[in-house]
C-alpha positions in Angstrom: -12.4 9.1 13.8 -9.3 11.3 15.0 -7.8 13.8 12.9 -4.7 11.7 12.3 -6.8 9.0 10.9 -8.6 11.3 8.6 -5.6 12.9 7.2 -4.0 9.5 6.6 -7.1 8.3 5.0 -7.0 11.5 2.6 -3.3 11.1 1.7 -3.6 7.7 0.6 -6.7 8.5 -1.4 -4.9 11.3 -3.1 -1.9 9.1 -3.6 -4.2 6.5 -5.4 -5.4 9.5 -7.8 -1.9 10.4 -8.4 -0.7 7.0 -9.2 -3.7 6.7 -11.9 -2.5 9.9 -13.3 1.2 8.5 -13.9 2.6 10.9 -11.1 4.4 8.1 -9.1 6.8 10.7 -7.6 3.7 12.5 -5.9 1.9 9.5 -4.9 5.3 8.3 -3.1 5.5 11.6 -1.2 1.7 11.3 0.0 2.7 7.9 1.4 5.6 9.2 3.2 3.5 12.1 4.8 0.8 9.6 5.9 3.5 7.5 7.5 5.0 10.0 9.2 1.5 11.4 10.5 0.9 7.9 11.6 4.3 7.8 13.4 3.9 11.1 15.4 0.3 10.5 16.3 1.0 6.8 17.1 -1.6 5.9 14.7 -1.5 2.5 13.0 -2.1 2.7 8.9 -5.6 1.1 8.2 -5.5 -2.5 7.0 -6.7 -1.7 3.4 -3.9 0.8 2.7 -1.3 -1.2 4.4 -0.7 -3.4 1.4 -0.7 -0.6 -0.9 2.9 0.7 -0.3 6.3 -0.8 -0.1 7.7 -1.4 3.5 11.1 -0.7 2.4 11.4 2.0 -0.2 7.9 3.5 0.8 6.7 3.3 -2.9 2.6 3.5 -3.6 2.1 0.1 -5.1 -0.1 -0.1 -8.1 -0.5 -3.7 -9.3 0.6 -4.0 -13.0 2.5 -0.6 -13.1 5.2 -0.9 -10.2 4.2 -4.2 -8.4 3.5 -7.8 -9.0 0.9 -9.6 -7.4 0.6 -13.5 -7.3 -1.6 -15.9 -5.5 0.0 -19.0 -3.8 -2.9 -21.3 -3.6 -1.0 -24.0 -1.8 -0.1 -21.7 1.2 -3.4 -19.4 0.7 -1.1 -16.3 0.3 -1.0 -13.2 -1.9 2.3 -12.3 -2.7 3.4 -8.5 -3.5 6.7 -7.8 -5.2 7.9 -4.3 -5.2 9.5 -3.5 -9.0 11.3 -0.7 -7.5 13.5 -2.4 -4.7 12.3 -6.1 -5.1 10.9 -6.2 -1.6 8.5 -9.2 -1.3 5.3 -9.0 1.1 3.3 -12.2 2.0 -0.4 -11.7 2.9 -2.8 -14.4 3.9 -6.1 -14.7 1.6 -9.3 -13.3 3.2 -12.1 -15.4 3.6 -14.3 -15.4 0.6 -11.4 -13.9 -1.4 -11.4 -15.8 -4.7 -8.0 -16.5 -6.8 -8.0 -14.3 -9.7 
């Protein structure tokens, strides 16, 4: 694992901690830093964290606080809606992932 990958992973972990402590401003800043490191090192954001930030406004998404998650069973999609900017992201359901 490269240094950039480790830093990106750690920044997202810290962002998750800050978001749970109701420090959304810091969580958003850590996401911004992680994205900058990824772009500078030409390192993609890991798939597990890709769904956790808004592609438009860069906010760290916490379901129930600043984002809405819905399941479309007909198209087999998870739909994330950012409450800050209204951006909609659609992802296919993973194999074995149940509708909740």
